C-alpha positions in Angstrom: 3.2 1.6 12.9 6.9 2.4 13.0 9.6 0.8 10.9 10.7 -1.6 13.7 7.2 -2.8 14.4 6.7 -3.3 10.6 9.7 -5.5 10.6 8.4 -7.6 13.6 5.0 -7.7 12.0 6.6 -8.8 8.7 8.3 -11.7 10.4 4.9 -13.1 11.5 3.4 -12.3 8.1 6.1 -14.1 6.3 5.5 -17.3 8.2 1.7 -17.0 7.6 2.3 -16.3 3.8 4.6 -19.4 3.6 1.9 -21.6 5.0 -0.7 -20.1 2.6 1.6 -20.6 -0.4 3.3 -24.0 0.0 5.4 -25.3 -2.8 8.9 -26.0 -4.1 9.5 -22.5 -5.4 9.5 -20.8 -2.0 12.5 -20.2 0.3 13.6 -23.2 2.3 14.8 -21.4 5.4 13.0 -19.7 8.2 15.3 -16.6 8.0 14.7 -16.1 4.2 11.0 -16.6 4.6 10.9 -14.0 7.4 13.0 -11.5 5.4 10.7 -11.9 2.4 7.7 -11.4 4.8 9.3 -8.2 6.0 9.8 -7.0 2.5 6.2 -7.8 1.7 4.9 -6.0 4.7 7.0 -2.9 3.9 6.0 -3.0 0.3 2.3 -3.3 1.2 2.7 -0.3 3.6 4.3 1.9 1.0 1.9 0.8 -1.7 -1.1 1.6 0.6 0.4 5.0 1.4 1.0 5.6 -2.3 -2.7 4.7 -3.1 -3.9 6.9 -0.2 -5.3 4.0 1.9 -2.9 4.7 4.8 -1.5 7.9 6.3 2.2 8.8 6.3 2.9 6.9 9.5 0.5 4.0 9.1 1.5 0.6 8.1 -0.5 -2.0 6.2 -2.9 -4.2 8.2 -2.8 -8.0 8.4 -4.5 -8.8 5.2 -2.6 -6.4 3.0 0.7 -7.4 4.6 0.0 -11.1 4.0 -1.0 -10.4 0.4 2.2 -8.3 0.0 4.3 -11.1 1.4 2.6 -13.7 -0.9 3.4 -11.5 -3.9 7.0 -11.2 -2.8 7.2 -15.0 -2.2 5.7 -15.5 -5.6 8.2 -13.2 -7.3 11.0 -14.9 -5.4 9.8 -18.3 -6.6 9.6 -17.2 -10.2 13.1 -15.6 -10.1 14.7 -18.6 -8.5 12.8 -21.3 -10.3 15.4 -21.9 -13.0 18.4 -21.6 -10.7 20.2 -24.7 -9.2 
C-alpha cells in the first residue's frame, strides 16, 4: 500500500474509529477526525513494519489501522481535555 492509499484508507479508518470511541474528548469536525485517522493508519503501518509484521512497502490492515486511529484519538482527547 502506497502513501496515498494509506491516506485514503486513513480517512475511512478515522471515521470508523470515531464511531467506536464516542465521547466529548474527541475532535468535533470531520476533517480533524479524518486527519487523526490518517495519522493512526500511518503510525500503525510504521509500527507494524518496525515489529516485522509488514514488509517495507506494506501498510497496516483494517484492524491495526483502526486500533492505531483509536490510540491517536485517545491521545488527542487526553491532550486537549484540559484546554478550553
